[in-house]
N, C-alpha and C positions, 0 to 999 in steps of 0.2 A: 677739519673735523669731518668725519663721515656722518651719514644720516643715522637716525635712530632706528634700531632694528627690534621691534617688539616681538614678544613671543606670539606664535600663532593663536587664533581664537581658542578659548577654552572649550574642550570637548566635553560632552555630557558624561556622567558617571561619577558622581560625588563619592560614593562608597568605594569605588575603585581608586579614586584619588587619595582617600584616607589610607587605604592599604599601601599605596605607593609611598606615601610619606613615612608611615611606620616602618616599611621595609628599608627605606633609606636611612632612617634614624638608627635602626637596629644594626645595619651594615656599618655605619661610621663608628658607632660606639664599640661594637665588637672588634672593629679594626683597630681602635685605640688599645683595646685589651691585648690584641695580638702584638701590637708594637711593644707593649711592656714585656711580653715574653721574648721579644727580640733583643732587648737591651743587653742581657748578659753576653750575647753572641757578638753584637756589633757596636755596642755603646749607643748612647742616646743620639749623638750626631750621625752615626752610621745608619740608624733606623730612619731618621728624618731624610737622609740622602736617598736611601733606597725607595722610600715612599714617593718622594717628589720626583726623582729621576725616572723611575719606572712609570709613574703616573703621567709625567710629561711626554715620555716616548709613546705611550699608548694614545694620548690625546693628539699628538702630532700626526701619528699614523691615521687615526680615525678622522680628524678634522682637516688635515692638510691645509692649514691656514695660509692665506696669501700674505706676503710681507711688503708688497709694493702698494703705493697709493695712499700711504698714511703720512701725516705730518708730525712735527716735533711733539705737539701736545698729545697725540695718540700714543707715541712711543714713550713719552713721559708717564702716561697713565699705565702703560704696560709695566714699566720699571717699578712704579709705585706699588702696583698690585703685587708684583713679584716680591718686592721687599716685605710687604705685609704678609704674604703667604709664608715666606721663609721665616720671618720673625715669629709669627703666630704658632706655626708648627714646632719650631725649635724650642721656644719657651714653654709651650704646653707639654711637650714630651719631657722636658727637664722637670716639670712639675709632677707629672704622673710617675716619674721615677722615685719621687720622695713622698707623695701622699696618695691615698686611694683614688681611684678613677672618679667615683661618684662625687665626693667633696671637691675634687679638682674642677670638674665641669660645673658644679654649682657655683664656685667662686668665679670661674671664668665667664659664666653667662651674665655676670653683673655688667660686663662691658657693653654687650648689645642691649641689655636692659636699660642702662643709663642713656644710651643713644636713643632708644625708643621713648623714654620719659621726657628727655629734653626736646625731642622732636614733636611730641604731642602738644605741648603748651596748654595742657588742661589740668585742672586741679585734681581730677580723679587719678591722673597718672602718678601724682606724688604719694597718694595713698598706697599704690602698688609698690612704689619705691621703698616706702617705709616698711611694708610687709616683707620685702626682700631683705632689707637690713635686719629685720627681726629674725629671719631665717638664718642669716649669717651669724648673728649673735648666738643663736641656738647652736649653730655648728661649732662654735667655739666653747660651748659649755663643757664639752669633754676635754677642753684644753687644746688650743692651737699648737701647743708643744707636741701633743700626740699626733697632730697632722704634720708637724715639722714647719716651723715659721718660714723657712726659706721656700719650701714647696708651696705654701699658701700664698706667699708674696709673688712667686713665679706664676701661679694660676691667675692671680689678679692682673699681673702684667700682661699675660696672654689674653685676658679679657679686653684690655685696652687695645691690644693689637687686633683683636677680633673686630672691635668697633671700627678701627681704621680700615680693616679689610672689607667690611660691609660697604663703607663709603666708596672705596676704590672699586669694588665689584660692580656697584651701580654705574659708575663712570665707564668702566670697561664695557658693560652691556650696552651702553648708549653709543659707543664709538666703533664697536666691532660687530660684524654679523655672526649669528650663531654662537658657537663656542670658540671662535678663532682667538679672541682676546684672552680667554681662559687658557688655551693651549700655549700661547706665547708667554703669558705671565707665569705659568707653571714651569716653563723652560727657564725663565729668568731665575725663579726661586730655586730650581734644581742646580743651576750653575753657581748660585750664591752659596749654597750649602755643601756643594761637592768637596771643596778643599777640607772643610771641617770633618765631613764624613769619612774621607780617605784617611785623615790623620787619626780619627778615632777608631775606625773599623779596620783600616789597612787591607791586607790580603783576605781577611775573613769575609769581606763583602762579596768576593768572587766564589765563595764556597757554594756548591749547588744547593745544599739545604737552605742556606741563608738566602740565596737568590729566590728560591721557591717561596720562602716565607715572606720575603720582601715583595714579591709579585702579588701574593695574596693580600698583603697589607695595602698595596697600591690600589688593587681592585676593590677591596672592602671599604677602604677609607676615602677613596677618591673617585674612581671611575663609576662604580655601581651606584653610590649615593647620588652622584651628579645626574646619571641617566634617569634614576627613579624620580628624583625631585623635579627634574625638567618635565617629565611626563605628568607628574602630579600638578604642577602649576598650570597645565593646560586643562585641568579638570576642576580645580578648586579655586574659589576666590582667594585673593592674596591674604586677607585677614584670617581666614580659616586655616590656610597653610601655615601662617606664622604661629597661630595658637597650637597647632599640632607639633610644630618644631620645638615648642616650649617644654615638651616632655623630655628633652635631651638629658638633663641631670638625672632624672629617674631611670631612664634607660641605661645611662652610664653606670649607675649604682648596681643595677641588675647584672650588667656585663662584667663589672669588677668582681662581683660575688661569684658568678658562675665560672668565669674563666680564670680569675686570679685568686679566688678564695678570700676576697676582701669583705669581711663581714662588717656591718655598720651597727652602731648603737641605736636604740629606739629614738633617742633625741636627735641623732643625725638624720635618721629617716624622716622625722617630722620637719627638720630644717630644710631638707631637700624638697619636701612637699610644699613648704611655704614659698620657696624660691620659684618652683614650677608654677604655682598659682599666681605669684606676682608677675612672672614673665607673661603668662597668658593674659592676665588682666591688663597689663601695661600695653600689650599689643592691641587689645580690644579698645582701650582708651585712646590709643593713637590713631585708630582707624577712622577715616572720614565717614560721615553719615551716609554718603552714597557709595555705591560700589566702586572700589578703586580701579584705576586703569591697569592693564597688564603690566607686569614687572618688566622693566627694560633690560633685556639680556638674560643670560642663563644664570642659575644658581651656581655657587662655586663648587669646586671639586671636593671640598671638605664637607659637603653637605650643608652649605649655607646659601640661602636664596638671596638674590639681589633685592634691595628693599624699595618699597614705594617711597614717594617723597614724604609721606606722613609717618611711616613706621618702619622699623627694622624687624626682620624675622629672626628671632634667636635660633640659630641652627642647632642641629643635633651634633655636633662637634667633630671639630677637627680631631 
């Protein structure tokens, strides 16, 4: 196992850090909206393949990760992270093909929220978990059949994959310097999804327009959020960063409305607000009383930060 490679000391400029987090969250959620626009051209698996493959190529060129000097456990961590990335993105994209983006992210964020609650081991965290469940119950008031039960189940499954992804991300950050582990794991994820993407999209994936949209998707949903959030983590305490990332479902709802015309009922807006509040509260409950140490390793390319030992930061989504 290689040594731990923490982020550089946090730079001053908290306001700038907040702007960077919001920029990353906007980027990743509008990237998801762009992915939904790609589905009719490429199929869901084709869009996933474009995002992961182009994102992996960009990361390999930028990072130029070394591949020597690592042991079996290091490569096992890379494969595990790649599996989590491939599964999380594939299942989530299947979900947003069936249900609106805002509710999908709201259901998905329950995975990281559960991880944060169980990690906190504090009574207050269970209050926030109950509030989140209340939000989900409200979300179903309009009828989960309106959301499509399969889509809702897929979003919840993607949330479980998201929680696994967070755990794997922290391990990768501790074993590999900089973004090397992320670049290698993205490559594994791209290779895993490539056969399905080719079967789904076929020759359409080589269309110049589709490639252009796929490049935009990879940049919006992967490369840009990663860069912005890595810079933000150098300026903000981990707990503050995590609370800001809790805005993911709300930003997703706005992106779905503006880009995809997905209007929400007032009850659904309230439900999303409750889950956002619960996510932020759970992170605060999980935070240690003293300032947490720097996060080990980079946040993920989907806009997810690696977590401290005490709490997971619910990202703005894959």
